[in-house]
C-alpha positions as a printed NumPy array, in Angstrom:
array([[  7.242,   3.51 ,  -2.975],
       [  4.95 ,   2.137,  -0.323],
       [  4.505,   5.099,   1.993],
       [  1.935,   3.758,   4.41 ],
       [  1.443,   2.701,   7.996],
       [  0.646,  -0.947,   8.645],
       [ -3.034,  -0.87 ,   7.706],
       [ -5.226,  -2.308,  10.411],
       [ -8.899,  -2.043,  11.081],
       [-10.072,   0.36 ,  13.757],
       [-13.226,   2.166,  14.694],
       [-11.29 ,   5.431,  14.966],
       [-10.173,   7.353,  11.894],
       [ -6.456,   7.335,  11.2  ],
       [ -5.112,  10.854,  11.756],
       [ -1.948,  11.506,   9.773],
       [  0.335,  14.35 ,  10.857],
       [  0.823,  15.228,   7.169],
       [ -0.906,  14.316,   3.915],
       [ -0.514,  10.595,   3.284],
       [ -0.24 ,   8.67 ,   0.018],
       [ -0.698,   4.891,   0.127],
       [  0.474,   2.986,  -2.948],
       [ -0.312,  -0.708,  -2.702],
       [ -0.677,  -3.777,  -4.839],
       [ -4.102,  -5.293,  -5.265],
       [ -2.507,  -8.754,  -5.089],
       [ -0.468,  -7.906,  -1.967],
       [ -0.879, -10.872,   0.374],
       [  1.535,  -9.472,   2.989],
       [ -0.143,  -6.095,   3.581],
       [ -3.514,  -6.562,   1.882],
       [ -5.086,  -3.588,   0.156],
       [ -8.571,  -3.971,   1.64 ],
       [ -7.7  ,  -2.832,   5.21 ],
       [ -5.664,   0.031,   3.735],
       [ -8.638,   1.07 ,   1.601],
       [-10.852,   1.058,   4.702],
       [ -8.266,   3.092,   6.635],
       [ -8.064,   5.653,   3.815],
       [-11.851,   5.869,   3.411],
       [-12.44 ,   6.344,   7.142],
       [ -9.68 ,   8.955,   7.403],
       [-10.985,  10.894,   4.396],
       [-14.556,  10.784,   5.74 ],
       [-13.19 ,  12.355,   8.937],
       [-11.543,  15.111,   6.872],
       [ -7.963,  13.844,   6.91 ],
       [ -5.742,  14.07 ,   3.803],
       [ -5.255,  10.402,   2.922],
       [ -5.   ,   9.202,  -0.675],
       [ -4.757,   5.583,  -1.778],
       [ -3.953,   4.053,  -5.145],
       [ -4.3  ,   0.311,  -5.59 ],
       [ -2.443,  -1.357,  -8.459],
       [ -4.686,  -4.349,  -9.328],
       [ -2.032,  -6.713, -10.743],
       [  0.76 ,  -5.843,  -8.328],
       [  2.142,  -7.7  ,  -5.323],
       [  4.088,  -6.478,  -2.283],
       [  7.374,  -4.844,  -3.371],
       [  5.997,  -3.922,  -6.783],
       [  8.713,  -1.257,  -6.92 ],
       [ 11.378,  -3.919,  -7.235],
       [ 13.177,  -5.321, -10.272],
       [ 12.878,  -8.824,  -8.787],
       [ 10.562, -11.414, -10.327],
       [  7.338, -12.312,  -8.541],
       [  7.826, -15.227,  -6.186],
       [  6.074, -16.828,  -3.252],
       [  8.19 , -17.707,  -0.209],
       [  6.407, -20.069,   2.176],
       [  8.811, -19.416,   5.076],
       [  8.074, -15.681,   5.345],
       [  6.341, -14.643,   8.536],
       [  3.023, -13.155,   7.477],
       [  0.399, -12.119,  10.028],
       [ -2.024, -11.532,   7.12 ],
       [ -1.908, -15.209,   6.147],
       [ -4.275, -17.672,   7.826],
       [ -1.321, -19.871,   8.814],
       [  0.933, -16.937,   9.708],
       [  3.455, -17.733,   6.986],
       [  3.973, -17.254,   3.282],
       [  3.985, -14.107,   1.168],
       [  4.394, -13.118,  -2.45 ],
       [  6.705, -10.308,  -3.527],
       [  8.021,  -9.028,  -6.792],
       [  8.161,  -6.203,  -9.24 ],
       [  5.517,  -4.857, -11.551],
       [  7.078,  -2.439, -14.018],
       [  3.804,  -0.677, -14.916],
       [  2.834,  -0.097, -11.273],
       [  6.383,   0.976, -10.442],
       [  6.485,   3.533, -13.27 ],
       [  3.053,   4.87 , -12.351],
       [  3.994,   5.074,  -8.673],
       [  6.975,   7.272,  -9.526],
       [  4.626,   9.657, -11.334],
       [  2.105,   9.484,  -8.472],
       [  4.742,  10.335,  -5.862],
       [  6.034,  13.252,  -7.96 ],
       [  2.512,  14.626,  -8.358],
       [  1.763,  14.099,  -4.648],
       [  4.922,  15.959,  -3.593],
       [  4.171,  18.667,  -6.151],
       [  0.759,  19.249,  -4.531],
       [  1.905,  19.093,  -0.925],
       [  5.482,  20.416,  -0.905],
       [  4.934,  23.651,  -2.787]])
């Protein structure tokens, strides 16, 4: 359910070509939530339709049935050493994200 660009800091506001919904885990160590929050805030302040929802206990791939696991060999530019990331499902975040996507499409795809 992660419908987002790679979140990176910039002085310019992100300008989506359509309304954007970012669903991200608060424990995501592969694509951390903080830069995505900044991207969304800056875009919204500039008048662009960007919405973000952070799931505090969720990791990357929270919309997966797989258990949470850390893999040290994964290439991870967000990690200080460039490797290692945690992925795995979070059933509560996954269920909520399905509702959030349905509501988002309902608002924007009339």
